[in-house]
N, C-alpha and C positions, 0 to 999 in steps of 0.2 A: 744666781743661776750661772754656771761656768759655761765659757764660751765654747767649750767642746762638748757640752753635754743638752746645749740647746736643740729643740727638735726643729725636724726639718718640716716645712709649710710649703704651700703653694697660694698664690693670690686670692684664690677661692676660699681660703680660711679666714680671711679677713671679714670681719662682722659686715652685716648689711647695714647697720646703722652709719658705719663709716664711710661705706659706699655711699649710701643716700646723702650725707652731709657734703661728702666730696661732689657730688652732682650739684648738690643746692649751689655750693661755692662757685662752681662752673658756669651755673646759669646765671648767676646774679652778677658774676664777673663780665660775663659775656656783655649783658646789659648795662654795666657801668662803662667799658671801656668803649662799646658804642658812643656813648655820651661824652665821655672824658676825653676823646680823640679828637673830637669835633668843638667842643664847649669852647674853649679859648677862642680858637677862628671863628666862631660862631658870634661869643661875644664884642670881638673885635671889629667885625666886617660887618654883620648885620645889625646888631644893637649900639655900635659905635662906641663901644667901652675902652678904656686906656688901658694899656699895657700895666700900669699900677693897679688899676681896679682887678684884673684878673688875678695878678700876685696877691692883694689883698682876701679875694674871695678864697682861693687856693690856700693860703695861711689860714684863715680862719676857720676853714671845713678841717683840713688835716689837725690842729689843734683841739678842735673840739672832739674828733674821734678819740686822740689820744688821752683826753681827759675823762672820758665817759667810760672808757674800758675798765679803770679801775673798780669804779661804783659798781658796774655791771656786775663783773667777777666776783666782787665782795658780797653784793645781793644773791647772786645765783648760790654761793656758799650757806648764806644766812637761810635761805629757803629749803636748802637741801635739792632744789630742781633747776635745771638748765634748757630743758627744750624751750619751754613757751618765753625765756627771757630773749632766746636766740630768735625765735620766731616772730617777736614783736621787733627786733632789730631788723630783720628780713621784711618786715611788713610796713615798716616806715619806710624805707627804700622805696620798695616797689610802690607805695602811694605818691613818692614823690614823682614818678618817671613821667605820667600825663603832664605833670605844670612844665617840663622843658619847652614840649612844642606848643603848649598853651600861653607861656608867660608872655605879658605884652610889654614886660620893662625889666630893668636888670635887677631890681629889687625884689621881683619875683622869683628871679635864678638864683639869687643869692639866698633867699629863705629855702629855696628846694635843695641847695647845695648843702644848707647847713642841717637840716633835718635829715637828709640823705645819710651826713657824716654821722647825725647821732645814731642815726640806725646802724650803722657800722661798729661805732663804739659800744653800742649796746650788744651787738651778735657776737663780737669776737671774742672774748674770754670764756662767754660761758659755752660758745662752740666749741672751742680747744679742751676745755675741762669735759665737756661731752664727749669727743674724739675718746679723750684718755679713759674715761669711765668705760666706755665701750670696749676698749683693745685689751688683750690680756698685756703682761708685762712680755712675753718671749715676742709678740707681735705689733711692740708701740713703733717701734721704728717704720716698718712696714707701713702699718697705719697713717701716721702720720706723713708719711711720704706719699702714699696715696693720695690721700687727700690736698697735698700741695701740688701733687702732678694735675689734678683735674682742675684744681682752682687756676693753676698757671696754663693749661688749654683754654679755659674762658680768657685770659690776658691777649691772649694773642688771637684768639678766635674772633674777640668783641671789634679790636681796629680794623681786620680784615675784611669784616662785615660790613663793617663802616663804609671802608672803600668803595667794595663792590655797589652798594646801596647807593652810595652818591655817583657813582656813575651810572646806577641804572635810572636812577632819579632826577638825573640833570642835575647834580649839586642843591637837592631840596632836603634843607638840614632837619626841618620839621618831620618831615615822610621819615627820615631814620631814625630821630627820638620816638616817633611812634612805633617805629618796630622795635625800639629797645624796650618798651613796655612788656611786650610778649614774654620774653624769658625772665624778666623781672617776676612776673607773677607766677609763672611756672616754678621758679625756685622757691616761693612761698608757698604754692601748694604742696611741693615736695616734703618740705620740712614740717608742713602742720599734718599731712596724711601719710607719709612714708616712713617718717622718724617718731621710735617708739623708745622714751626715755628708759635706762635700765633702772632696775630697782636700786634706792640706795640700801648698802650694806648696812646690816644692823649694829656692826660692831663699831661705825663711824660714829665719832661723838659729835654733838650738836654745836654748832659754832653761834654764839651769841652776838659777837662784834669782831668780824672778820679783819677790820682794819686799826684793830687797838693794837698799841705797842705789843700785848702780850702775844697774841695769836702773829705778828710780825717777827717776833722773837721764832714762833713756832715753826716757821716758815723753813728753819734750819740754815747753818751755813753753808752746805753743800747748794742749796738752793741760790742764795745769796752769790757765791762763786761763779753759778752758770748766768746769773744776769748781769754781773759784773763784767766777765768775758763776752758775753752776747754784746754789751753797751759800747765796749771798744771796738769789737771788732767791727760794731754798727760806723762808728766813725769812720773805719775802713771802709765801707761800702755808701758811699754817698749815693744821690740820686741818679738814677739812670738816666736822666736829661743832660748829665753829661758824657755821657758815651753817645750820645745824638750830637753833640757841639764838638765833640772831637771828630765823628765821623763827617759833618760839615767841614768840620776845620782842614782836613787832608784831601777835601775836594770832592767828596761823593755827592751827585746831583740833588738837588732839594726834594724831587720827587721821589727818590728812591732813600732817603734818610729814616723814615718810617720801617723801613725793613731791617734797620739796626736792631730795634725793641722787637720786633717779630722773630729775629735770629737768637736774639738771647732767651727769650722766653720758649722759644720750641727744646733749646737745648736744656735748660732748667725743666720744663716739663717732663722730658726723656730720661733727665738723669734723677728727678727726686725719687723715684719710688724705689729703684735699685740701690740708691743710697742707703735708705730706710732698711730695706733687706739685708744688705750687708753690715750696718750697724749691730741689728738684732743679732747676727750670727757670730760678728768678731765683739768688736769693742766701738762704743758710740765715739767716745773722745780722739780713737785714733782715726777714724772716717772723717770727723770734724776737724781734725788736725790738717788732713790733707787737702779739705775744702779750702782752709784758710790759707795754704801755700800756693793752692790755684788763682787766689785771687791776688796774692802778690805776683803770680807770673802773668794774670791778666793786666795787672796795671804796669809791670816794666813792659810789656807790649804794647800797651796803650802810649805810655811814654816817649820809650825808644824806638818805636817802628812806624813813623809818620808817612803810612799810605793806606790805600785802601785794605790792601792785604792784611797788613799792620793790625789794622783798627779791627776786621773781621775776626783774626787769631785773638784780639783781645775781648772781643763780644763773645765768641766761644767759649774761653775760657773763664769769664764772668758767669755766662749760664750754667756752667758747670759748677762751678765755686757755690752759686746760689742753690744747686740739687742738693750738693752735698751739705749744707749748712742749715738752711732754713727749717726744713721737717725735724732733723736733727736736734737742734737747739730747743723746739717746742716737745720732742719727745723727752728731752734731759731734764725739761721742767718737770714734768710727770714722772719722771725717775726719781726725783728729789725732793719736790714738795708732797707733804701729807693730802691723803686723798681729799680731806673734808677741807680742804684750803686752796684747791685746785684753780677754782674760779680765783680768787684773790692774787694767787701765783702768778696765772696769766695776764691778770689787770697790771699787777707791778710791771711784769716784764714787758709787756706791750707799750705801756707807759714811757718807761725809761728809754727802751728802743724807740720809740716816737720822739722822744727830746733829743736823744743821740743823733737819729735821722735829720732833725732840724740843725743841730749844730754841726756835723758832717756836711751837709750841704751849703751852709753859710760859710765853713772854713775851706770848703772845696772852690767856692765862688771867688773868694777873697785871693787865695791863693793863683785860681787864672788870670784875674787882674793882675796880679803882680809880678807873677813868674812863668806865665802861662801853662799851658796842658801839661807840660813835662813837669813841673813842680806840683800840680793837683794829683795826679796819679803816683808818682814818688813817693810823696806825702801819704796818700792812700797805703801804698805797700809798707810803709814804716810804721801806720797804725795797725795793720794786720800781722807785722811782727811782735808788736807790744801784746796782741791778743793772743798771739799761738803761744809767747813766753808766758801769759796767765794762764791759758789751758792747761799747758805741760806743768805748773806750777800746782794746780788745781785739781790735776788728773787721779790723785790718790784719793781724795776727798769726795769727786764727784763721783768714781767708779766705787767708792766703797759704800757712800751712800744709796746708789741705786741698787746696788745688791743687795743690801739690806732689806730694801723696800720690794725686791723682788723674791 
């Protein structure tokens, strides 16, 4: 459908299923971030864990989630059903929540974190494929942008609630962990009772082995271009922990350092839905290119403006780039992948993105040790420019494929 003939629409036109999945994501993120904001401190100060232990727990957790995503996405394509796989993932996460306040030893917390990440891995690809299934092609950017905005609201609401509850309970970690149980089970109830899976179109072919070489080829060249660009781009946007480290490096008081992530996520949440709407009305790759340029600007500010104001500018630009890229990349996967292989497509997309994020954070940490923060952020800008070059090379292929599917 040509850009000048795309129909106008309002936020009310976005399907109810997308809204429901957005609120499910928001509630689970509130629960997760209430725990994750405090868990490293709890492990070290209450249970006496070493920093190495904290790193191992987080590494195992994230690696587990990345590996599971590919299998859950493929399974959703093979079954032709996605809702209950996503619900199982949210259910596993909810069931782990009471373990955090009850855990008598570090081993229990490791097990709970492991199962929680398995749940995240199970739900991720089927949920994104379900958003694509719900959303008409002309609303796809807005649908993914809305879900991303609601998810990101949870990402900054959770730490704020944790801070408030720690103050209210006089630093009672276990009480805060118990409060985190509530939004997790609300998220589970919402996906079970408020999300109705759309009927599978009769014209879609059955998929016997979604991760076979034949089906991987059937994903198409345009899809793999999207994955390649996204993976290189992920090398440029390493862990937000480095934003926190930069803020501390320029002299921001420790008690105010968490505000860095709150600011970034507020900007991210505000930008994601409008970016999706704009991408539906004009061209997704053009908006994505603007988002990559914003990351370059953020990196330059963080590298060359060593002050609290400079870091604040860099963090705002970082949040804007997230808003203009993350939902759009998910929409481009739906644009370019065959509908019957969407779960598999999101599985590979998330797996390779997770591996790229791991590599990016290792590279960023090594550069920080060798060259300082300037080298880290300038290298991020360089990777972003490489991703932009790849996007411009693939623009015709991605755009043509998307138009054909619409």
